[in-house]
C-alpha positions in Angstrom: 0.0 0.0 0.0 1.0 3.6 -0.4 2.7 5.6 2.4 0.2 7.1 4.8 -0.3 10.8 4.5 -1.0 13.4 7.2 -4.0 15.5 6.7 -3.8 19.2 7.6 -7.0 21.3 7.6 -6.2 25.0 7.8 -8.9 27.5 8.6 -11.5 25.7 6.4 -14.9 27.3 6.1 -17.9 26.0 4.1 -20.9 28.4 3.4 -24.1 27.3 1.7 -26.0 30.4 0.7 -26.4 32.4 3.9 -25.6 29.4 6.2 -22.1 28.6 7.5 -21.9 24.8 7.8 -18.2 24.7 8.9 -16.6 27.7 10.7 -12.9 28.1 10.0 -11.8 24.8 11.5 -8.2 23.8 11.8 -7.1 20.2 12.4 -4.0 18.1 12.0 -4.5 14.3 11.5 -1.1 12.5 11.8 -0.1 10.1 9.1 -1.2 6.5 9.8 -3.7 7.4 12.6 -7.4 6.5 12.9 -9.4 9.7 13.3 -13.1 9.8 14.1 -15.2 12.9 13.4 -17.9 12.7 16.1 -21.0 14.8 16.7 -24.8 15.1 16.4 -26.6 15.3 13.0 -25.9 18.7 11.3 -22.7 19.4 13.2 -20.5 19.6 10.0 -18.7 16.3 10.2 -19.8 14.8 6.9 -19.3 18.2 5.1 -15.7 18.2 6.5 -15.1 14.7 5.3 -16.5 15.6 1.8 -14.3 18.6 1.6 -11.2 16.4 2.4 -12.4 14.0 -0.4 -13.0 16.8 -2.9 -16.7 16.0 -3.2 -17.5 19.4 -1.6 -15.9 22.7 -2.6 -14.2 24.8 0.1 -15.4 28.4 0.6 -12.1 29.5 2.3 -9.0 27.8 3.8 -6.8 25.0 2.6 -6.5 21.2 2.9 -3.1 19.6 2.6 -2.5 15.8 2.2 1.1 15.0 3.0 3.1 17.8 1.3 0.5 18.6 -1.4 -2.2 21.3 -1.2 -5.3 19.5 -2.5 -7.8 22.2 -2.0 -8.6 22.6 -5.7 -7.8 19.1 -7.0 -10.6 16.8 -8.2 -11.2 13.7 -6.0 -9.4 11.3 -8.3 -6.1 13.3 -8.0 -6.1 13.7 -4.2 -4.7 10.3 -3.0 -7.8 9.7 -0.9 -10.6 7.1 -1.3 -14.1 7.5 0.0 -16.4 4.8 1.3 -20.0 6.0 1.2 -22.7 5.2 3.7 -24.8 3.6 1.0 -21.9 1.4 -0.3 -23.0 2.4 -3.9 -22.2 -1.0 -5.4 -23.1 -1.6 -9.1 -25.9 -4.2 -9.0 -25.2 -5.6 -12.5 -21.5 -6.3 -11.8 -20.2 -9.2 -9.8 -18.1 -8.6 -6.6 -14.7 -8.8 -8.4 -15.8 -6.3 -11.2 -17.2 -4.0 -8.5 -13.9 -3.9 -6.7 -11.9 -3.6 -10.0 -14.1 -0.8 -11.4 -11.8 2.1 -10.7 -8.8 0.2 -12.3 -11.0 -0.4 -15.4 -11.6 3.3 -15.7 -7.8 3.9 -15.5 -7.3 1.4 -18.4 -5.7 -1.4 -16.4 -5.8 -4.7 -18.3 -8.6 -7.1 -17.3 -6.3 -9.9 -16.0 -4.3 -7.5 -13.9 -7.2 -5.6 -12.4 -9.1 -8.8 -11.5 -6.0 -10.2 -9.9 -5.6 -7.1 -7.8 -9.3 -7.2 -7.0 -9.0 -10.8 -5.7 -6.0 -9.6 -3.5 -8.3 -6.9 -2.0 -11.1 -9.4 -1.5 -8.7 -11.7 0.4 -7.7 -8.7 2.6 -11.4 -8.3 3.7 -12.1 -12.1 3.8 -14.5 -11.9 0.8 -12.7 -14.0 -1.9 -15.3 -16.9 -1.6 -18.0 -14.4 -2.8 -16.0 -13.1 -5.8 -18.5 -14.2 -8.4 -21.7 -13.1 -6.6 -23.8 -10.0 -7.3 -24.3 -7.4 -4.5 -28.0 -8.5 -4.1 -26.8 -11.9 -3.1 -24.7 -10.5 -0.2 -25.7 -9.4 3.4 -25.2 -5.8 4.5 -21.9 -6.7 6.2 -20.6 -8.5 3.1 -21.6 -5.5 0.9 -19.7 -3.3 3.3 -16.5 -5.4 2.9 -16.8 -5.2 -0.8 -17.1 -1.4 -0.7 -14.0 -1.3 1.6 -12.1 -3.5 -0.9 -13.2 -1.2 -3.8 -12.0 1.9 -1.9 -8.7 0.3 -1.0 -7.8 -0.9 -4.5 -6.9 2.6 -5.5 -3.9 2.5 -3.1 -5.0 5.6 -1.2 -2.9 7.6 1.3 -6.0 8.2 3.3 -9.4 6.3 3.5 -12.5 8.4 4.2 -15.5 6.6 5.7 -18.9 8.3 6.0 -20.9 6.5 8.8 -19.8 3.1 7.5 -21.5 1.1 10.2 -24.8 2.9 10.5 -26.8 0.4 8.5 -25.6 -2.7 10.3 -27.2 -4.6 13.2 -25.6 -4.2 16.7 -23.7 -7.5 16.7 -22.3 -6.9 13.2 -21.3 -3.4 14.1 -19.0 -4.7 16.8 -17.5 -7.3 14.4 -17.0 -4.7 11.7 -15.4 -2.3 14.2 -12.8 -4.9 14.9 -12.3 -5.5 11.1 -11.9 -1.8 10.4 -9.3 -1.4 13.2 -7.4 -4.5 11.9 -7.4 -3.2 8.3 -6.1 0.2 9.4 -3.4 -1.3 11.5 -2.4 -3.8 8.8 -2.4 -1.2 6.0 -0.9 1.6 8.1 -2.8 4.3 6.1 -4.7 7.3 7.6 -8.4 6.6 8.2 -10.9 9.4 8.8 -14.3 8.1 9.9 -17.5 10.0 10.5 -19.8 8.8 13.2 -22.5 10.0 15.6 -21.8 7.0 18.0 -19.6 7.8 21.0 -19.0 4.1 21.6 -17.8 3.6 18.0 -15.4 6.5 18.2 -14.0 5.4 21.5 -13.5 1.9 20.2 -11.7 2.9 17.0 -10.0 6.2 17.2 -6.5 7.4 18.0 -8.0 10.9 17.8 -11.6 11.9 18.4 -12.7 15.2 16.9 -15.9 16.3 18.6 -17.8 18.8 16.4 -20.8 20.9 17.2 -22.5 23.6 15.0 -19.7 23.6 12.5 -16.9 24.0 15.0 -14.4 21.7 16.7 -15.0 21.5 20.4 -12.1 19.1 21.2 -9.6 17.0 19.2 -7.7 14.5 21.4 -7.0 10.9 22.3 -10.2 9.1 23.4 -9.0 8.8 27.0 -8.5 12.5 27.2 -11.9 13.3 25.7 -13.4 10.8 28.2 -11.5 11.9 31.3 -10.9 15.7 30.5 -13.7 17.0 28.3 -12.7 20.4 27.0 -16.2 22.0 27.1 -19.7 21.4 28.5 -20.9 20.2 25.1 -18.2 17.5 25.0 -19.0 16.4 28.6 -22.7 16.2 27.8 -22.3 14.6 24.4 -19.9 11.9 25.5 -22.4 11.2 28.4 -19.8 10.3 31.0 -19.9 13.6 33.0 -22.7 15.5 34.8 -22.5 19.2 33.9 -23.3 21.7 36.7 -23.5 25.4 35.6 -22.9 28.1 38.2 -20.9 31.1 39.3 -17.6 31.2 41.1 -17.9 32.4 44.7 -14.4 31.7 45.9 -11.1 30.9 44.1 -7.7 29.7 45.4 -5.2 28.9 42.7 -6.9 26.3 40.4 -9.4 25.4 43.1 -12.8 27.1 43.0 -16.2 27.0 44.7 -19.1 27.3 42.4 -22.6 28.2 43.5 -25.7 27.0 41.7 -28.7 29.4 41.5 -31.1 28.6 44.3 -29.0 25.5 45.2 -25.8 24.2 46.6 -22.1 25.1 46.3 -19.6 22.7 44.7 -15.8 22.5 44.8 -13.8 21.9 41.6 -10.3 22.2 40.1 -8.9 23.2 36.7 -7.8 26.6 35.5 -7.7 30.0 37.1 -11.1 31.5 37.4 -12.2 34.9 38.8 -14.9 35.3 41.5 -18.2 36.1 39.8 -17.3 34.3 36.6 -19.9 31.9 35.1 -18.4 28.4 34.8 -19.5 24.8 34.2 -18.3 22.0 36.5 -18.1 18.4 35.3 -18.5 15.4 37.6 -17.7 11.9 36.4 -20.9 9.8 36.5 -18.9 6.6 37.3 -17.1 8.2 40.3 -20.3 9.2 42.1 -21.2 7.0 45.2 -24.0 6.9 47.7 -22.7 8.3 51.0 -21.6 11.4 52.8 -19.1 13.7 51.1 -15.5 13.7 52.3 -15.5 17.5 52.3 -17.9 20.4 51.7 -18.8 20.8 48.0 -18.0 17.2 47.0 -21.6 16.0 47.0 -25.2 16.7 47.8 -28.4 15.0 49.0 -31.1 14.6 46.3 -34.3 12.8 45.5 -34.0 9.7 43.4 -36.0 10.2 40.1 -35.0 7.1 38.3 -33.2 3.7 38.6 -32.1 1.6 35.6 -30.6 -1.8 36.2 -27.9 -2.5 33.5 -26.4 -5.8 34.7 -22.9 -4.9 35.8 -24.0 -1.3 36.7 -27.0 0.6 38.0 -27.8 4.1 36.7 -29.4 6.5 39.2 -31.0 9.8 38.2 -31.2 12.3 41.1 -32.3 15.9 41.5 -31.5 18.3 44.4 -29.4 21.3 45.5 -30.4 23.2 42.3 -29.2 20.3 40.1 -31.6 18.3 37.9 -31.0 15.0 36.1 -27.8 14.2 37.9 -26.5 10.8 37.0 -24.6 8.3 39.1 -23.4 5.0 37.6 -22.9 2.5 40.4 -21.6 -1.0 40.3 -24.4 -3.5 40.9 -22.5 -4.7 44.1 -22.4 -1.1 45.5 -26.0 -0.4 44.7 -27.4 -3.7 46.1 -25.3 -3.3 49.3 -27.4 -0.3 50.2 -30.3 0.0 47.7 -32.5 3.0 47.3 -35.9 3.4 45.7 -37.5 6.1 43.5 -38.6 9.0 45.8 -35.9 8.3 48.4 -33.5 11.0 49.6 -30.0 9.8 48.8 -26.7 11.4 49.8 -24.3 11.4 46.8 -20.5 12.0 47.0 -17.4 12.1 44.8 -13.7 12.7 45.2 -12.1 16.1 44.6 -10.2 14.9 41.5 -13.6 13.9 39.9 -15.0 17.5 39.7 -13.3 19.7 37.0 -14.0 23.2 35.7 -14.7 23.0 32.0 -13.5 25.5 29.3 -15.7 27.3 26.9 -15.4 27.3 23.2 -14.4 30.8 21.8 -15.8 31.4 18.4 
């Protein structure tokens, strides 16, 4: 395969009529990494992918692939390959000819292109189906054929637009492992659009969380999970509670944050001024039932909901000016001292589990 290429997106904006879909984003994707663009529908992730591919024009800014500026190049001259959400296989061609199609367009002889197509089908474990038509394949098999067809062009970067969205949950997990295996084996740069936090966490070396056409955070999955950069990231990833309030005391990077008509909470992270509005994030899986070890590291609330999830139990609690506060407890911890909906429950967490979040500056 070709050498992997780094992707450098420099102040790229996309405007449709009077609507800005992507706002001057900048991002560096290292060569040979697996990058997931993650966010809700309409956040600009697919538009960004299509601009990298050349299927969408750029209003302003530049995209560089390796050492080449590809901003104005057509898709076929970029060194990228795109795998579409619909797979877009030709129904009248067998699997081998589907995979070999781009080589046919380049004038590669039939024997050579079919031999290369069979090599690609072996890579994705589809060589037994080489003579079948797409209609005779399952969704997962069609996806493997689409992958082989994208990879036969020897790209420096493979671009995947929600490639797992049409698959059932069990197949999704199998294909996640397959995508990671392929990316590791080939060593090329993968950029993968998804709205699934679980998918991004399972696959990516870099998660790029997007919202309303902007990048909220671009970091390793563990950093996104443990240190969300903004309230949006904390809420979207679903592993932190977000408590908005105002700083009433500050000592170095430690602050006390008061909630309107509610409690006061202690948090760390960054220098903040008294009177400043801030968001505090508290890890859902670090909350326990019990008295706080220090003021500001917990509250007593009313249990609104209980969900048993097997290994864990999810509690939803409201109190101290905070609504829909989530605690993820181990089943052992919950059943050692169970509570019911309507009970008052004291919740607590450690000082390292409450952090002050940043804000995205547009």
